[in-house]
C-alpha positions in Angstrom: -107.1 5.8 -64.6 -109.5 8.9 -64.8 -110.4 11.0 -61.9 -113.6 12.2 -61.9 -114.7 15.3 -59.6 -116.4 18.6 -59.1 -116.0 21.6 -56.8 -114.6 22.3 -53.7 -116.9 21.8 -50.6 -118.7 19.1 -52.4 -122.3 19.1 -52.5 -125.1 16.5 -53.1 -124.6 17.4 -57.1 -120.9 17.5 -57.1 -120.2 14.5 -55.4 -123.2 12.6 -56.8 -122.1 13.4 -60.3 -118.9 12.3 -59.9 -119.8 8.7 -58.9 -122.8 8.5 -61.8 -120.1 9.7 -64.4 -117.5 7.1 -63.0 -119.8 4.7 -63.3 -120.5 5.4 -66.8 -117.3 5.3 -67.8 -116.1 2.1 -66.1 -119.2 0.1 -66.7 -120.5 1.2 -70.4 -117.7 3.0 -72.0 -115.0 0.3 -70.3 -112.6 3.2 -69.3 -111.0 2.8 -65.8 -112.2 5.8 -63.7 -112.4 6.7 -60.2 -114.8 9.5 -58.4 -112.9 11.6 -55.9 -113.8 14.7 -53.8 -112.2 17.7 -53.2 -113.1 17.8 -49.4 -115.7 16.4 -47.1 -118.9 16.6 -48.4 -121.7 18.5 -47.0 -124.3 17.2 -44.3 -127.0 16.5 -47.3 -124.2 14.7 -49.8 -123.2 12.6 -46.8 -126.9 11.6 -45.9 -127.5 10.8 -49.6 -124.4 8.6 -49.8 -125.6 6.7 -46.8 -129.3 6.5 -48.2 -127.8 4.8 -51.5 -125.3 3.0 -50.0 -122.1 4.5 -51.5 -118.8 4.7 -49.4 -117.7 8.2 -49.3 -114.8 8.8 -52.4 -111.3 9.3 -51.9 -110.5 12.8 -50.6 -107.8 14.3 -52.9 -105.6 17.6 -51.9 -104.3 18.3 -55.7 -103.5 16.3 -58.7 -100.0 15.5 -60.5 -99.0 16.7 -63.9 -100.6 14.5 -66.8 -103.1 12.9 -64.4 -106.3 12.6 -66.6 -109.5 14.4 -65.3 -113.1 14.9 -65.9 -114.8 17.9 -64.0 -118.4 17.7 -63.3 -120.2 20.4 -61.7 -117.9 23.0 -62.4 -115.6 24.8 -64.8 -114.0 27.2 -62.7 -110.3 26.7 -61.6 -111.1 29.0 -58.5 -112.9 26.0 -57.2 -110.5 23.3 -58.4 -107.2 21.8 -56.8 -104.2 24.0 -57.3 -102.4 22.0 -60.0 -105.5 21.7 -62.3 -103.9 23.3 -65.0 -101.0 20.5 -65.2 -103.5 17.9 -65.5 -104.9 16.6 -68.5 -108.6 17.6 -68.5 -110.5 15.2 -70.9 -113.9 16.5 -70.0 -116.0 19.2 -68.6 -120.0 18.4 -67.8 -121.2 21.6 -66.1 -124.8 23.5 -65.7 -122.6 26.8 -64.8 -121.9 30.0 -66.6 -118.8 29.8 -68.1 -115.9 30.8 -66.0 -112.8 30.8 -67.9 -109.2 30.0 -67.0 -108.8 26.5 -68.2 -107.0 25.9 -70.8 -106.1 22.2 -72.8 -103.4 20.7 -75.2 -106.1 19.0 -76.8 -109.6 19.1 -78.0 -111.9 17.6 -75.2 -115.5 16.8 -74.7 -117.3 19.5 -72.8 -121.1 19.7 -72.3 -122.4 23.0 -70.4 -126.1 23.5 -70.4 -128.6 25.7 -68.9 -130.4 23.2 -66.5 -130.6 23.2 -62.8 -128.4 20.3 -62.4 -125.3 18.7 -63.8 -127.3 14.6 -62.9 -129.9 16.0 -65.6 -127.1 16.5 -68.0 -125.7 12.9 -67.4 -129.1 11.4 -67.6 -129.1 12.6 -71.2 -125.8 11.7 -72.1 -125.9 8.5 -70.7 -129.1 7.8 -72.5 -130.6 4.2 -73.2 -127.5 2.9 -71.2 -129.0 4.3 -67.7 -131.3 1.3 -67.9 -128.2 -0.6 -67.2 -127.4 1.0 -64.0 -128.2 -0.2 -60.9 -130.8 1.6 -58.6 -128.3 3.2 -56.6 -127.0 5.3 -59.2 -130.6 6.2 -60.6 -131.3 6.8 -57.3 -128.2 9.3 -56.5 -129.1 11.1 -59.9 -132.6 11.7 -58.6 -131.0 13.1 -55.3 -128.9 15.1 -57.3 -131.8 16.8 -59.2 -134.2 17.2 -56.2 -131.3 19.0 -54.2 -130.6 21.2 -56.9 -133.8 22.2 -58.0 -135.1 22.5 -54.0 -137.7 20.0 -55.0 -138.2 22.1 -58.1 -138.7 25.3 -55.9 -135.7 27.0 -57.5 -136.1 29.5 -60.3 -133.3 27.5 -62.0 -135.8 24.5 -62.6 -136.4 23.7 -65.8 -139.5 21.5 -67.0 -136.5 19.0 -68.1 -135.3 18.8 -65.1 -138.6 18.2 -63.4 -139.6 15.5 -66.0 -136.2 13.7 -65.5 -136.8 13.8 -61.9 -140.1 12.6 -61.8 -139.5 9.7 -64.3 -136.7 8.5 -62.1 -138.7 8.8 -58.8 -141.7 6.6 -60.8 -138.9 4.1 -61.7 -137.6 3.6 -58.1 -141.1 4.0 -56.6 -140.4 6.7 -54.8 -142.4 9.6 -53.3 -140.6 12.7 -54.3 -141.8 14.8 -51.4 -140.9 12.1 -48.7 -137.4 11.9 -50.2 -137.3 15.9 -50.3 -137.9 15.9 -46.9 -135.2 13.8 -45.9 -132.8 15.7 -47.8 -133.7 19.0 -46.7 -133.6 17.7 -42.8 -129.9 16.6 -43.3 -129.1 19.9 -45.4 -130.5 21.7 -42.3 -128.8 20.1 -39.8 -125.8 22.3 -39.2 -125.4 21.9 -35.1 -122.2 20.1 -35.4 -120.4 22.6 -37.8 -118.7 25.5 -36.4 -119.6 29.4 -37.7 -116.3 29.2 -39.8 -117.6 25.7 -41.3 -121.0 26.8 -42.0 -119.7 30.0 -43.8 -117.3 28.0 -46.1 -119.7 25.0 -46.5 -121.3 26.5 -50.0 -119.0 29.6 -50.4 -117.9 30.8 -53.9 -116.1 33.6 -54.8 -116.9 36.0 -57.6 -115.6 39.4 -58.7 -118.4 41.7 -58.3 -117.7 45.3 -59.8 -113.9 44.2 -59.9 -113.8 43.2 -55.9 -113.5 39.9 -54.8 -116.6 38.7 -52.7 -117.3 35.2 -51.1 -120.8 34.5 -51.7 -122.1 31.9 -49.0 -125.4 30.2 -49.3 -127.2 28.2 -47.0 -130.4 26.4 -48.1 -132.6 25.1 -45.2 -135.9 24.4 -43.7 -134.7 25.8 -40.3 -133.7 29.1 -41.0 -133.9 30.2 -37.6 -131.5 28.0 -36.3 -129.0 30.1 -38.1 -130.3 33.1 -37.3 -129.9 32.4 -33.5 -126.1 32.0 -34.5 -125.9 35.4 -36.5 -123.4 37.2 -33.8 -121.1 34.0 -34.3 -121.5 34.1 -38.2 -121.0 37.4 -38.7 -117.8 37.5 -36.1 -116.2 34.8 -38.0 -116.8 36.5 -41.6 -113.7 38.8 -41.7 -111.4 36.0 -40.8 -113.1 33.7 -43.5 -112.8 36.6 -46.2 -109.2 37.2 -45.6 -108.3 33.3 -45.9 -110.2 33.1 -49.2 -108.7 36.2 -50.7 -111.9 38.2 -50.5 -113.1 41.5 -49.5 -115.8 40.2 -47.5 -118.6 37.5 -46.9 -121.9 37.9 -47.8 -124.1 34.9 -46.3 -127.5 34.2 -47.7 -129.9 32.5 -45.5 -132.4 30.8 -48.0 -135.9 29.4 -46.4 -136.6 26.4 -48.8 -140.2 26.4 -47.2 -141.4 30.1 -47.5 -139.0 30.5 -50.5 -136.9 33.7 -49.5 -133.5 34.5 -48.3 -132.1 36.5 -45.4 -128.8 38.3 -45.8 -126.8 39.0 -42.5 -125.6 42.4 -42.7 -122.7 43.1 -40.1 -121.5 46.6 -41.0 -121.9 49.7 -43.2 -119.9 48.1 -46.1 -122.2 45.2 -46.4 -125.4 47.5 -46.0 -124.5 49.6 -48.7 -124.0 46.6 -51.1 -127.3 45.1 -50.1 -129.2 48.7 -50.7 -127.3 49.0 -53.8 -127.9 45.6 -55.1 -131.8 44.9 -54.2 -133.1 48.5 -54.3 -134.3 48.7 -50.7 -133.7 50.1 -47.1 -131.7 48.0 -44.9 -132.9 48.3 -41.1 -131.0 46.2 -38.7 -128.7 43.6 -39.3 -131.0 41.2 -41.7 -132.5 42.1 -45.1 -135.4 39.7 -46.1 -135.5 39.4 -49.6 -138.9 37.3 -50.7 -138.4 35.2 -53.7 -134.7 35.3 -53.7 -133.5 31.3 -53.8 -130.9 31.0 -56.4 -127.1 32.6 -56.3 -126.5 31.9 -59.7 -129.8 33.3 -61.3 -131.1 36.0 -58.4 -128.4 36.8 -56.2 -125.2 37.1 -58.6 -126.8 39.0 -61.4 -128.4 41.5 -58.6 -125.2 42.3 -57.0 -123.4 45.4 -57.3 -121.2 47.5 -55.0 -122.2 51.1 -53.9 -120.6 53.8 -55.7 -118.2 54.7 -52.9 -117.1 51.2 -52.7 -116.7 50.4 -56.3 -114.5 53.6 -56.4 
């Protein structure tokens, strides 16, 4: 049995792509497979599972030596289970930059393409066999693409992502705008989550000028609800950073509708990073960054430590 899974803190694309590829392996390739998750799905992903009638996949904490796995929506060992190096990785399907650090004993199938969403890649790999997919599989594929492209607002969106999503929506008889409204409402409702949970929900650790930083992103149509919690969020950052082996947490609150990000600035060190990275003066405990929406394409390439911090 092949286990198909994505990164920790599963979002819509990570959870949905695991389900899509497990369906393909089972039904088309006749290869036993199971979609699993590396943690509870976030609020939007949980909403998508309900909408399309899927039970939440089994959650695993680790794999055993020799387990066969396919990785979707990540190739970064830091986002995977502790024993991933002991598993038998048989495939990787992803749209992120090559992180390095994974190794295999035999050649494997690897597909990494510069598209906005892993589900778009799955659409292409499945090809004509997608006509055999049930409505729910095509629906969750559409949800993944609309989620990762922020309804085509993200700068990571390619014409191909858009064309695939529009084709899927037409075949399903769905309005893209209405479907996005449901996705983003679910994503924005974080009232049941603690400040610590919000910071961890979509956080990834990256080395910036040799220093490990945890880059947390919250995409929302209601940024004011998170900004009203900024004192609690900033107070929770040091403990989260220590727990994740990072020097600090940078939280970017992305306003999907206004197409801008707000970076919380709790201290002088974060202020120095913000000014060095984005070439602007920071006044107060927030920095508004017009046009910034993508961690992968806009935030990470810009991040720099101030000279004194990098020394």
